[in-house]
N, C-alpha and C positions, 0 to 999 in steps of 0.2 A: 272525285267522282268515281276512283277505282274500289273496287272489292278489297274488303281486308283479309289478305293470306292467313296463314296459320302464324302467330307471333312468337309461339314458344321456343327459345332458345335452343333448347335440348333436341328439337326436332330438326333442327337447320344441320345442313352437312357440313363437315370442319373443312375451314379452308385449307388448300394445300400452301404452307409458306415457305418460299425458298432457302435454303441455306439450313433448315432447322436444326439437322444433325449437329452442324458445327455451332450452331449456337448453343443448342444445349448443351455441349460437350465444354464449352466456354463457361456458362452459368455454371457446370457443376465444381468447376475448377476453384471459382469463385465461390460458392457456396461451402466447399469444404474448408477453404481456407480460413473463413470468417467463423465457420461453426466449430473448429477446432474440438474436434471431440463429441460434440453435441449430436445426437443422432435427430432430433425432430428437423431441423433445418435439410438436411439430407432425405428426409422421407416426404418433406412437403415438396422437395424437388422431384422424386418418384412420383409424386401424385399429380403434379403441372405436366411431367413428362407422358405419364399415360392418357391424360386428356386430350393431349396433342396427336397420340396413336390410334386412340380405339373411340366407338361411339361411346355415346354418352353414358347408357346402364352401365357398361363396362367400366368406364372410369370412375364412375361413384362408387362400384364394388370395388376397386382397388382402392381406392380413397379410405372405405371402413377397413379394408385389411390393414393397411399402412396405420391407422388410427388405433387400431387393436394392439398391435406390436407395441406403439408408443405407451398405450394407456399402462399395459400391465408391466412396463419396463422398469428397471431399477433406477433409471435416470430419473422417470416421473416421480417416482416416490422420493428421490433426492432432492430435486426441485420443489416438490410440496414441502418437504420437511424446512428446506433452505427458506422458502417463503415466510412459514411461520416462525421459523427461528428466529429472521430478522425482527418481525413484531415482538418476540417474547423478549428481545434485548432491552428493551425500554422498561420491563418488570424487574427493576433491580434491588438488591438485597445486600447486607454487609453482617458478618459473623456477630456484631453488638448488636443486631436487631433492628437497625434502620433500613427503611425500605423506600420502594417508589409511592407507597398506598400513604405513608403517613407524612412524608417530608414534602414542602412546599417550595418552590423556588424563590428567588428574588427577581425583580426585573431588572433588567440589562437596557440600559437608555444609551450609554455611551461606554464604549470600551478602548483599548488601548494595546498596542503589539510594540514590543522592545525587540530589535535585532532587525534589518531588514536583509538578510541573507536568503536564499533558496526557499526556507521554511517559511520565515517571516513574511516575503512577500506573495507566498501562495494563503497563507491565513490573513493578510490585509484584503487580498481582492475576495477571499469567502465572506469577510465580514462586510464588505461594501454591496455585494450581492444580497446580502441579506438585510441590508438596508440598516445597518447599525453605524451611526456617527462613530469616528474612530480617530484617535491618534497613532501616528507612527513616529518611533524615536532610535534615533541610531546615536554612536557616541560621537562622532564627529562630522563636520559637515561633508567632507568627501564621501564619507560613506551614506550619508543622508541624499547626497545628489545621485549618487551612482543606484542606492535603493529606489528613490523616488521615480527614476527613469525607469528602470525594470518594471516596477507595480504599475505604472501609467500605460507601459507597453502591453502588459498582461490584462489591465483594464479596458485597454481599446480592443484587445481581442475578444475577449469576454461579451463588449458592447455589441460588437458586431454578429455575435452568436447569437444574440438576444434581440437582434433588430428585427421590428415587425411585430415583436409582443407586446403584451400590454405593458409591462413594467420597463421602464428605462434606468440605466445606470447613470446616476448624479455624482461624479466622482470629482469634478473640478472647485466643485463649493466648498472652500474650508471650513463649514459649520460641519459638512460630512465625512471630511478627510483631510487632517491636518497633519504636517510632517513638520519634525522639529527634533532638536537637541537639548531639552529643557527639560528635566524631569519635572520641573514643578507645575507644568500643563498636567500630569495625571492627579493632581488633587482632587477634581471631581468626578473621576472615571468609576463606573461601578466594577469593571471588571478589566485586569491586565494579562496579557498572555505575553510571555517573556520567552523568545525562541532565537538565544544566542546559541554560540555552539558548545557542544559537550564537554563543559569544565565545571568541575563542581564549586572550585575557589571562584572564579566568575559569577555564576548563579547565586552563589551565597550572597555577595559581595551587593549584587543587585536586588536580593528580597530582603536583603536588611534596608537598603536604601526605600523600597517601596513602604516596607511597613512604618517607616518613619512620616513617607510626605502622602501615603493614600489614605482617602477618609476609612474611617473604622469598619464599615460594612463591605467595604471592596473585596472584590474575591482574586486572590493572587493565584495564578496558573502557569505551570511551567510546562512548555512542550518540549519534556525529554525522551529520549528513547530508551533510558536504560539506569539512568542513575537514581538514586534513593530520594523518594518524595520526602522523609520522614527528615534528613538530614539538610535537604534545601529549607525545609519548615523551620528547622531549629535557628536558621539566621534572622527569624522574625520573632515578634512580640506576639504575633496571634497566627498559630500553626493552625487550628480550625479554620482557617480561612485560606488555607493552602493546597491546591489542589494538581494534579497531573493531567494536563489534556494532550494526550500525544496524536498528533496529526501526521498521516502518512503523505509522503513524497510522491508528486505533487500535490499540492496541499489543498489547490481550488479545483483540483479533480477527484483526488479519492474519498470515496464516502463513508471510511470507519474512519473514527475517532474515539481512540481509547481512554476512558478518563479512570485516573488511576487515585485511590484514596490512600490518604497516609494515616497514620496512629492516631492523629487528633483531627482529622478532616471533621466537619460538621456534615450532619444530613443536608441541612441547607444548602451547601457549599456542593453536594453531589448533585441536589435536585436541579441547582442552577446551572452547572455544567451541562446535566442532560438536556434541559431548556434551550442552551445555547446550541447544543448539536441539531436539536430540531430545528432551531432557526435557520441554522445553515445548511439544512438539508442534509444534515450527515447521520450515519446511524451511530449512536453513541452507545457505548459498551461500559459498563462499571467494573473496573478489575482490582485486585489488592497490589500490595506495594513488593516486588521482589526484584532480583536483577533482570531485566528485559521485558519485565511484566509479562504480558501473554503472546502479543503480536512477535515480538523480536525474540521472544524465549523460545517459541516454538519453531523460528527461524534457525537459529544456531547448529540442533543438530541435524537439521536437513540441509543446508549448505556445507556443514561438516563431512557429511556423508558423499555429497558431490565431489569435494576436493580429495576426500579418500580414493573416490574412483577412478581421479585422475591420476592418482599415485602408480593406483594399479593396472594402469593401460588404456583409460578411456581418455575421451576429448571432449572441451568445452561445448561446443557444437553437436556430438553425439548424446552428450546429457540434455543439454537444450531441447533438443529436438523430442526427445521422448517423452520431457514434461508437456513440450507445447501439443504435441499430436494427442497426447492424454487430455487436455483441455485446458492447462494453465495458459494464462494470457503470456507468460513469459518465464524461460525454464531460469535457475538459479544464478547462471553465469552472465547471461544477459542483464537478469535482475543487478548482481553485484555491481556490474559496469556500470549501469544507470545510477545508482544509490552512490556510488563511489566506494572504493577499495579501502581508501584512507579512513573513512568513518570506523569501521571493522576495526582496523591497524590500529588506530587510536586508543580503542576500547581494550584491545588486548594487550596493550603495552599498560594502560591502566593496570589489568590484573597480573602483570607480571608473567605473562604467557609467553612474550617474544624474549629475544636475545639471542646467544650464540648457540648454534644447534648443536646435537649430539655429533659425537665424531661418525665422519663416513663410515659406511658398513654395519652401523649400527642397526640390527634389525627393527626394532620398535623405536620410533621416533614418539617419546614421550614427553610430555610436561605435568606437572603436577600431579603423577600418578596416573594420567589418562591418555590414550591416543591421542596426539597432536600432529598435524601436517601445517609445515612452515610454508608451503605453497604460497598462499597469500600474503605472506610476509616479504617472502622472496621479492614477490612482483612490487609490491610497493617500495622496498630497496630501490628499485629500479626506476623508479618514478612512474611506473603503470598504474594510475589510479581509477582506471576505466573512462567514461565518455568524456570528460572533463579535459583529461590529456590526450586524448586522442587514441589511448592506447591501454588496454587492461588483460581481462582474459580473450579480449577479441584486439580486432584493429578496427580504426575508424577514419572516415573520409579528412579528419580532420579534428584537433582540438573542440571538443563540444560538438561533435559530429554525432547522428545519430543510428546511420548504417552499421551494422555489425560483419564484418568480415572474418572469416578464421585466419590466423595469423600462422605463418610457419616459422617465425621466431620462436612463438610458444610452443609449437610442436617439438621443436629442436630442442629448447630449455627443458622441456618434460622427460624426453628421453635421455639427456646428460643426468638431469634429478633421478631418474628411475637407476641409472648406471651408479652413479655415486653412493646411492643407497641400497645397491644390489638387489633392485626389486624385479621380480619376474614380471613381465609384461604378459597379460594374458586377453582372451577376448571377454568382453561383459555386454550380456544380452540386456536388453529392452526391460524384461521383468526383474532382474535383479537390480537395475538403477532406479525402477520405480518403486520397489519394494523396500529397499535400503533406507531410500531417501524418505519415502511416505511414512514407515513403520515409524522410522525415527520421530518424525513429526507427530505421529499420533501420541507415541509413547511418551513424549513429553507432555501432551495434553490430558494424558492421564494424570500425570505427575503434577499437574497445576491443578487439576481437580481436587485431587486427594488432600494438598496442601490447602484448600479452601481459597485460594487465590481468585477464582471465579467462581461463581454460584451456580452454573448449571453448563452442561454439553452446548447447549443453544449459544450461551454468550462464547463459549470458544470457538464455535464454527462460524 
């Protein structure tokens, strides 16, 4: 029986909330931490702040001003570019004229994964989440049981994340996921992903075996981060079925899937791998075969410059901070610790780059006629492999720990190294750190384009 007062929210007075200033201060710290160099979340915060302090019409006016700033910003253009580039990546082409418009994929009704190390476990998890029945294979029972435990743990975590969703994970049914040490169980699979560690002889041995056992149409994929696809394919009687599927660690989280075609890889094989990427809800990018392909090949010069910066006077935490403020999720040294320093070490050993260093006091530390820093090798010789050993470029609370803290031992080690090589320490500003690392990365991208390893800049980006 009461008369209706004005219902329009914009006409109501703004209630005063206690501790508003303290609350907003805390919120801004959180937003800044999550936004990592992105303008939009911070300006959203300013719009909300204006709404708490000013009348409605003024708040709306402020919001429009902030929106205009964003609309014309370089970040908006970059984000729009990235949005369309990601969608352009499925339109692949190779120098021989094969392309997405003419090649048709084969159906993948059943898959297999060989090797249940870190990568293999993530790949198994991705396939189970995509509802593709699969066989997971290890070399002996001890590794198989260890791998199975780890996979089950991952899947249980994923299932909890998905709870309440329409889809449920069915991974206890052997028809969906089967663990084995028996190669014969791979006779009827449509696609095999090999994920053993980076050793050419081992990979060739496995591919030789697969080419004898798998049915003729089966696709043979290798999850390698740098090894030559053609050499791996040479161990089989069907190089047209061999393709690189380079997952990024952790494989069940990272959305990128690098698909590498060799000299003989058929268009059907490429189309099937791209279809698989889509089924796994990943962004598949087709690239050519060269050392490190695209992702890692661009990382090499970037990380190398970061290490040169340490030689000249920087610290790992200072370099990482610059990149994380710039907007990278993780700086080069935290990334190295996460991936494991031993991976790069093994690769440099294979390239003949490691070994006794030049005499102390030699001004240019060089290998193969190029500037080279042995710092990462020296850390590995000390058994410092990163998170897995509890120390690398940083110190961690325990082996396998996640929280990186600056390590006084490392700072001391760096200054001794500079003394040995008579390097004058200097202050290096943020601008130099950003430019040296990023321009090296970008230049390598241009070289990749020039060689036709990637078919367009969107694929690189």
